[in-house]
N, C-alpha and C positions, 0 to 999 in steps of 0.2 A: 504494500500500500504506500502511495506517495502522500506525505503529510507536510503541510506548510503551517508553521506556527508563527504568528505575528505577535511580537512582544517578548523580549528576552529578560524579563524580570524573574523573580523567584519561581513563579508558577510556570512560565514558559521554559525556563531552564530545567526544571524538574520533569516536565513533560517530555522535553527533548531527550533527557537521560533515559527515562522509562521506555519511550517508544523506540529509541535507537537500539535498545537491547533486544527488541522483538523483530529484528530483520526488516524493519520498515525503512523506506527512503525518506529521511526527515530533513526538512529545510527550516532553519530558524532565522527569522528576519527581525531586525530592529534598526532604528535610526542611529543609535549610538554604537559605534564599532567596539568600544571598550566593554559593553555588555555581552558582546558575542564571543570575545576571546576565550573565556573559560570553557564555553561549550565546544568551541573549535579545538581546544587543546585536549579536552578530556572525554568527549563523546564522539561517536561515529555519526556526525551530522554535517550537513553543508550549511554555511552561514552566508547571509546576504544582508548587506547594509541597505536599508530602505524603510519606507513608511507604509504601513498597512492601509493608509488612506490615500496613497498615491497610485493612480491607475498605472502610470508608467513603471513604478517600482514593482507593483504586483505582476505586471506583464513580464518584467525582467526576471522575476522569481518563478516564471512558468506556472502561474496559478491555474491556468486553464487545464493543466495536466494533473491537477491534484485531486485525489480521492477525498481528502479531508482537509479543511481549512479551519484552524483554531485561532481565534482572536483573543489574546489575553494581555493587552496593553494596560497601562496604569489607569486610563480613563474610560468610563463606560461609553461615552459618545463615540470615542475613537474605535472602540471594540465593535459597536453596532454598525458604524459606517463601513469599516473595513470588511466585515462579514458580508454586508450587502453588496459591496463592490466585487468581492471575490466570487460570489455566486453569479453575478452578472457577467463576469469574465470567464466563467466556465468551471469553477470548483464544484465537484459533485455534491459535497455535504459541508455545511458550515456551522461552526459553533461560535458564540459570542459570550464573553464574560460580562455579567451585569451586576449592579448593586442596588437595584430597585425591586422590591418584593412585588409590587403591583404588576410588573411585567409577567409574572408567573401565573397569573389568573388565566384560565384556559382560553377565554375569549381574546385576551391580549396575546397569548402565545400564537394563536392562529393569525393574528395581525402581523406578527413578526415573520411567521412562515410565508405569508404573502409577500413580504419584503425580501425574502430570500435567505432568512436565517432559520436553519433547521432545528437547532437546539440552543437553549439559553442556559448558561452556567452561573449559578449564584452560590459560591462556596460558603459565604456567611450563613445563608439560609440552611444549607445542608449541615453545616457545623452546629447550628442551633438545634436541629433535629437530633443529632447525635448526643448532644448534651441532655436533651429532654429524655431520650431513651435511657441514658445512663442513670438517671435519677429514679427510674422504676425499680432498680435493684441495688441496694447498698451492699458493699463488700466485694464488688467486682470492678475491674478496670474498664471494661468495655462490654457492650451488649449489642448484638445485631439480631434482628428478627426476620424470620422467613415465614411465609404462609400465614400472615396475620398473627404472628406471635406464637404459632403452634410449634415451630421449630426455632431454637435459639442457639446462638453462638456466644459463649461467655469467655472473656479473658480474665482469669483468676490468678492472683498472686498467692502462692502457697506458703504458709508459715509452718513452723515446727509443730504447732498445735493441731494441724490438720490430720485426721485419722489416716488419710491415704499416703501421707509422707512416709517414705521408707518402703512402700509397697511397689510392686511392679504393676503395670497397667492391667495385666491379666488377673492379678490378685485383687486389685480394686474392682474389676468387673465382676468377680465372683462374690462380692459382698451382696449382690442383688440377684434375684432369680431370673430377671429379664435384663435386656440391654437398656440401662437407664441413661447412659451417656457414652460419648465416644471422644477420646482425646486426639485431636487432629495435629496438634503441634505443641512443643514446649520450647520456650525461650530461656536459655540458661547461659549466664555469663556473656550475654550479648550475641549468642549464636542460636540460630533456629534449628531445632531437631524435629524431624518427622518421625515420631516414635512408633515402635512396634510393641507387642505384648510383653517382651522381656525387659523393656526399658522401665526405669524406676522414677517415681516422683520424689523430688528432693526439696528441702527447704530453700526458699527464694526462687523457685521455678515460677515462671509465668506460663500457665497452662491455658491453651485454647481448646475449649471443650464444647461439643455440640450435644444438646439435650432437647427434650420436649418440655412443653409447658407443665405437664403433669409430673415429670420427673425432676424438674429443676430443684425442688426442695431437698431431694435425696442427694443431688450433686453438691449443693451448698453445704449440707451437713457433713458430707464426706470431706469437703475442702475446708471444714472448720469455720465456716462463715455463719454469723448470726443475723437473722432477718431483722432489720430495724426500719421503722417508718420515717420518711422525711416529711417534716412539717415546715421548718423555717429555713429559708434559702437566702444567702447573701451573695450578691453579684458585684464584683469589682470591675468597673468599667462599663460605661453606657455606650459601647460600640454597637454595630448592627447586630452582632451575635447576642450581646447582652440584652439589647432591646427586644429582639425576637423571643428569646427565652422567657423574659419577664412577661411579655404580652400573652404568650401561650399558656403560662403557668400561674398567672396571678389570681385566677379563680380557684386554684387548687391548693396553693401554698401561701404562707406568709413570706412576702419577698421584699428585700431591701436592695436598692442599687446605690453604690457609692461612685460618684463621677466627679472628677477634679475640675472639669470645665463648667463654669457657672451657666453659660448660655445653653449648653447641651443639657445640663441638669434641669433647667426650666422647661425646655422642650419635652424632655422625658416625663416630667411631672404633669404636663398638660395632656400628653398622649396616653399615659398609663393610668388606669382608673383605681386599681387596688394595690399599687406598688408604692412603697415609701422610697422617695428619691432623696439621697443625702448628698449635698455638695461639699466635697472634702477630698483630701489626699489619702488614698488608700494605703500609701506607704507609711502612714502615721500609725504606729502601734496603739497609741492611746485612743485614737479615733475608733479603730476597729474594736477595741475592748469596750469603749463606751457604747458602741452601737450593737453590742451583744454577740460578738464573734464566738465567745465561749458557749453560748446557748444555741448556736446555729447548727443545723443538721447537715447542710450542704453548702460549700463555699465554691463559687465559680469565678475564676480570675480570667477576664477576657479584655484586658487593656491591650494597647498596641505594642507593649514591651514584654518580650518573653521572659527576661530576667525578673521583672517585677511580678509577673504571674507566678513564676516558680517559687520565688521567695515568699510571696503572700500565701501560697498554698502550704509551704513548709510551716509557716507560722500558724496557720489554721489547724494543721495536723497536731502541732505541739499543744494547742489549746483544746484539743479533744474533738475537733470536727470530724465526723465519721465519713464524710464524702467530700472529696476535693476534685475540682476540674480545672485544668490550666490550658489556655491557648498557647501553644509553643510553636511559633512560626520559624524560628531559627533551627534548621535541621540539625545543626551541630549540638544542640541542647537536648534533643529528644532522648538520647541514651542516658544523659545525666539525669533528666527528670524522671525517667523510668527507674534508674538505679537508686535514687534517693526516696522512692516511694511516693511520688506526688499524687498519683491516682490516675484519673482519666485524662488523657492528653488529646487535645484537638489541634489539627494542623490543616489549614485551608489548602495548601498545595497538594497534600495527599488526597484530600476530599475531591478537589477538582480533577486530579489525575484519575481517581476511581471512576468518576462519572464519564470521563472521555474514553478511558481505556476499553470499556465494554464495547464501544462502537468500532474498535480496531480488530476485534476477533472474528473469525469466520464462523465458528460454531454459534448455535442459538443460545445466547447468554442473556439472562434476565437480570443479573445482578453481579457487580464486581465491587470489592472493597480492598483498597491498598491500606495495609495496617500500619500503625505508627511505631509500635515497639519491635517490629520485625519487618524484614524485606519481603515477606510472603504476601500472597493475595488470597482472598476468599472469593470464589465464583459460584454462581448458581447457573448451572448448565442444564439445558433441556435435551433429553435423549431423543434422537430421531429413529425412525424405523430403519432397521438393517445397519445401524451404526455398531461399531465394534463393541461398545460398552454394554450392549444388550444381548450379546451372543452366548453368554455363559454366566455362571455364578461368579462373584467377585474374586474368590480365591483361585479360580482357574484362569482369570484374565491376567495379562501382563501389565498390571497397574504400575506405573513408574514409582521408583523408590522415593522420589522427591514430591510425592503427592499422597494425600489421604482423602478418602471419601467419607464424609462425616454424617450425612443425613440425606434422606430421600423424602420428597413430598409427592404423594401419589393420590390423585383425585383430591379428597378433602382430608386424607389421613397422612400421618408422618411415620417414618421408619428410621430407627437407629440401626444401621446395617451391621451385619456380621459377614464372615467369609462365605457363608452359604446363601447370602442375599443375591437375587438377580434383579438388575435394573431392566425395566420394560419401556417401550416407546412412550413418550410424553411425560415420563417422570422428570421432576425437577430435582437435580442432584447438587447438594452443597459440597463443594470441593475446596480443600486447602492445599495450595501449591507454592513451592518455592519458584523463583523466576525461571530456573532451569526446567521446571516441570510443566509450565503453563501450556506451551505449544504441544508437548507430548500428550497431555490429557485432552487438549482440545481436539486433536486428531481422532481420538477414540469416540468423540461425540459427533463427528461429521458424517 
């Protein structure tokens, strides 16, 4: 696939890195040559100096031959215009990054499609949805739902108090008469392991586990996690993410937003009906204490500064907050945040990449998630008639070693698979794959 990315900021560079590893023909374009140098030096991409809003520059970048045009420049107006021009000049499919929620209303999305923009990307909105999902279950790092929440993927940090620590995966499975959950990956000392039955759970492992809604309590008990209800939520930063989270949750929780900018605080106070907006510096320890940080159940740090978000969450943890969420946009800080136990980590670059990545795969893919604490991906693939994945039971198929099949959605039911499970056409299959395994497992679904 030939892919042209307009905008060599953090999102554009991350997409270039991700897509160049997938044997695509990737072109990265930006007006500033200095922004293109890192990509030219480290990734297998072609770089072009030019503007996505210049017809001449788009023609020089051979936009008419592109299967996919992705506009991720700093400004929304530039993104929309460049995607429109790219479509008119012959690009087969176009994406534009936006920062206005009203554009995502279905009637407005149709308007943009008429203008030549096939998909709108709003990473802040998607980030807010991830935060909202994470608040549904305290004691886990991340949660992803499939089939309206009937099938779940949890990222769980294991501590020495967990009953399954010291057990092999097979021993943990034997605790229950039926398959209650399936461990698809373990992150240990920064390395992702695709485990098998003889592998053991250890203290400080980050385990990615697929389970069902009905079996989730058994998993959490085995992982040593206590169910606690979230009532009081404090949000540091009135960013687009913070605003969206507050708007969606203010009818369910007691929410406070702390925002340093006075004008923004006033706008938030006018817009939010049941949220208390505090104008103040969230880096001020006394302010956080005075505003009841110690009595907060969930603390969400979504300022524009990764360092502030990490430090604020550390403070919240020390004061006994049971659930912390940090927006960490600096990719170099993600491992640090994970290692010091920040909690749930949100990264807009990975969110945008997940949304776009699905459209670059040949198999029928209904969901892709690029994870923060590991370089692996979670995919929901749909089995086709006569595809290799449907020809035999799983243990008799040559499933790649860098892939695990964690769950199956069949009609309205869900299955935690074993080696004797057979996938049938139209099954939705949740797959956990290292980068080296994505193309291998994709071929089995074609």
